[in-house]
N, C-alpha and C positions, 0 to 999 in steps of 0.2 A: 716854448719858442714860437716865433712867427713863421708861417709857411704858406705857400700857395698850393692848394689841394684841388685836384680834379675829382669831383664826385660823380660826374656823368659827362657825356659829350656836351660841351658848351656850358657846363656848370662848374665854374672855376672861381674859388673863393680864397680870400686872404684870411687865414684862421689862426687860432691859438692851438698849438699841438704840444704834446709831451715831447721832451727831448728824447731821441731814440736811445733805447737800451743797447748796450754792446756786450758781446760775449765772445769767447774763443779768440779768433784772429781778427775780429772787427776792431776798428778804432773810430773815435768820434772826431769828425772834421768840422771845425767852425768855418762856415763859408765866408769868403771875403769878396768874391766876384763870381758871377755866373753869366754866361752868354746865352742869348736866345737863338736857337737853331731854327732854320726854316722848317725843319721837320716837326718842330714843336707846334707850329700853327695848325696843320691838319690833325695832329694828335690831340690838341685841346678843343678845337672847334668843330671837327668833322668825324674823326675816326675813333678817338678815345685811346686809352691805354689798355693794357692786358687785363686789368681788374680795377675796380673802384673801391675806395678812393685811392689815388696815387698822387704823389708829389712829383711833377715833371722836372726836367732840367738835367742834362747829361754833360754840359760843358761848364766846369766849375773848378775853382781852386780855393785853397784856404789854409788853415793851420790845424794840426793835430792837437787836441786839447785833452784827450782821455784815451787810455788804452785798457783792454780787458785782460791781456796776458803780458807778463813781464818780459817775455821773449821779444816783444815789440816795443820795448822801452826806448829804443834808439829813435823812434818816430815822435816821441812826445815833444811838443813845442816846435816841430819842424814845419816849414812852409812847403806845401805839397800841391801837385796837380794830381788828377784822378783819371785813370783809364776806366771808362764806364762799363765796359763789358766784363761780366763776371763769368769766367769759363767753368764748365763742370769738372774739368781735370781728368776725366776718365774716357771720353769718346776717342775715336781714332784720330781726329784732328788735334785734340789736346795732347794725345800721346806723342804726336809729331811736332808739338809746340807751335802749331798753327792755330793759336787761340782765337784769332779773329773769325775763324770758320768753325768754331765750336758748334756741335750739333744740339746741345742742350743748355745754352747759356742763359744767364740772368742778365738784367741790364738796368743800371741806375737811371731813373727818370722815365721809364716806360713799363718795366716789369716789377721794379721795386722803387722805393722812394729815392728821389734825386736831389738836385742842387738848388731848386727854388725854395730854399728854406735856410734858416739860420744854422742848423746843424744837420749833418748827414752821417749815417753809419756806413763805413766803407771797409772792405777787407784790406788788410795791410799789404797784401800782394799787389793790389791795384794802385798803390801810391808811387809817385815819383817825386824826389826832392827837388825843390826849386831854389836856386841860389838867390842871394839878396839883390843881385843886379837885375833880376826880372821882376817886374811889378805884377800884382795879382791880376790885373786886367789882361796882360799878355799871357800869364799862366793859365787863365781860364780859356784861352784859345788853343791850348795844346792839342785838344781832341781834333778840331777841324784842320789844324796845321798838320797833324800827323796823318789824317785822312788824305790830305793833298799830297804829302810826301809819298805815302803808300801808292797813290795813283801814278805818280811819276816813276816810281820804282817798277810798277807793273808795266808801264809803257816802255821801259828800258831806254829812256832818252839818253842820247850820247852826244859827245862833242860834235858840233856842226849841224845838228838836226834843226829843222824848222818845225815849230810847234804852234798849233792853234787850240784855244780853249773856247768852246761854244758855251757861253753863259757868262754873266758878270756878277755873280755872287761872291761872297767872301772866299769860299774855297777855290773858285776859279782864279781869283787874283793870287791866292797862295800857291796854286799850281804853277802860275806864271813865274813866280819867284823861284820855286824849286827847279823849274825847267832851265832857267838861266844858270842857277848854281850847278846844274848837271852838265852845262856846256852848250845848250842850244844857242844858236847864233841869231835866230829870229823867233820871237815869242809874241803871239798876237791874241788878245782877248777879243772874241767876236760877240757883239752885243746886239740887242734889238733896237736900242735907242742910245742917246748921248748922255743918259743920266749919270753914268759912272766915269765919265771921261776925266774928271778932275782927280779921282783916285788913281787912274792909270797914269796921269801926268806925274803925280807925286811918286809913283813907283817906277817911273821911266819905262813904262810898258806900252807897247803898241796897242791901239784900241780902234777897232773897225766895226762898222755895220756889215752884216753879211752881204748886202747889196754891193759893197765896195770890193768884194773878193770873188767876183764871178769867174775870173780866169786864173785864180791863184790856187795853188795846191800846197799841202804841207806833208812832211814825212810822218808826223804824229798829230792826231786830232783827238781831243778829249771832250766828250759830251758831258757837260756839268749842269744840266737843267732837269732832265727827266721827262721830256715831252717828245711827242712824235716829230714835231717840227725841228727841234734841236737834234734829234737822232738822224733825221734825213739830211740836215745841214752838215753834220759831222762827217757822214759818209761821203757826201759830195765834195767836201774840202780835202779829203784824204787822197794823197798821191798814189799812183800805182805802186803796189808792193809795200805800201805804208801800213801804219797801225792806227786803228780806231779804238779808243778806250771808252768804255761805257761806265760812267760814274754816277750820274744824276739819279736820285731816288725817283722812280716812276710815279707820276700823279694818277695814272690810270693804265689801262691796257696799252701796250706799245705795239704799233704796227709800222711796217715799212712800205713805202711806195714801191711799186714794181721796178721802177727805174733805179731806185736806190739799191734794191736787192741785186739787180743786174750789175750795178757798179761794184758791189762786194765781190761778185764772181769774176767779172772781166778784169778788174784791177787787182785781183788776187790779194785782197786786203787781209791783214791779220786783225781779228776782232777780239778784244781783250776785256774781261770784266774786272772790276776792282771793288773791294768791300772793306770798309773799316780801316784798321791800321794794325801794325805789328807791335805787340807789347809782350814782355816776358818778365814780369816782376822787376826785380832790381838788376837783372841782367841787361846788357846792352840791347837796345831795340831802336826802332824808328823814333819813338818818343824821346829817347835820350839824345838822339841826333838833333831833334827839334830844339831841345833845351840848349844844346851846344851852340846852335846857330843863333838862337835868341841871345844867349849870354855874350857872344862875341860881336853881336850887332850886324851880322851878315843878313839875317832875316829881319825885314822891316814890317812890323805889324801895326804901328801907330796909325797910318793912314786908313787902315781897314776898319778901325773903330769909329763909327760915324755918330753913334748916339750912346749916351751914358745916363742911366736912371738910378735913383736911389731905390732901395728895396720896396718902399711903399708905393712906388709908381711903376712897378714891373708891368702891370696891365696896360699902361700907356704904350710901352714898347711892343707888346703883343698887338695892340690895335693898329699901331703904325705899320707893322709888317703885314697884318691880315688885310688891311684896307689900302695898302700902298699909298699912305697919306703923303709921303715924300720919299725921295731917293734915300736908300740906306744900304749899308754893307753889313757890318757886325754891330748888333745892338747888345749893349753890355749893362748888367745890373750890379751895383755895388751894395754889399750887405754890411750892416753895422756902422 
């Protein structure tokens, strides 16, 4: 099979690999679409994966083409999305079914081979069936969409809330949609520039530069970038007694300005962390809710997919994102 393999930091090659062998509860998924996550950029070009070589890619969907155990025969031929975190099943968090907080997890695309390949070996527990109404591009976005949903659930957004999302990446726009679904009456994406305003228009979402919000406060503010600047902005925009949710993966050490720290104290803010998303095999979870919202058309993801590449041109998508060659939201790769 063809795959993109990371042999060392910044040593990323399109190679011929043996199709993964499967055993026990593993199934073989033929990849149809994979999304490039912003976290894939530092993983490939700066920080590396947990071992080399590794096939990156944790946002993907496809079709089950082979099973190792007859007890999983119901999956054969099914269209599936894939929860990339493989929990250990035995730690305290797993025992409480908080699998996203597993203390000894494996992870497709960083700790074991992921979706930048024609085939991936996946535990059957990690599969979710995709109805025919959902195309593979949308199905490959289940992971970031579920992360965004988990964030809004952690924020406990309720009817009548005002919500700001600091950041204009794909997950930020997804959070904006979930906030509206949860009943927020004002939802604003706070950006550094006007690059994504057309996406906001298509989604009918308010879009503002932070300079335009000097005297405005929100009940809930979500930090969706992972920088000191965004963190300080989020705290400044949060109203007294409000909730600031930290979601962005940090690019480096995070520090707070003294004034921002005082704001947390004096405004008695609730500061909440959010990580990953809730999944529990074939039992109902946030992932199943995402599928429901996609299937009925309430969740609109088409405007979020700004670039689509064939598998041979995946590296062009990486370069686009790494060098910010033009505005982008979700960069998608089609396989086969």
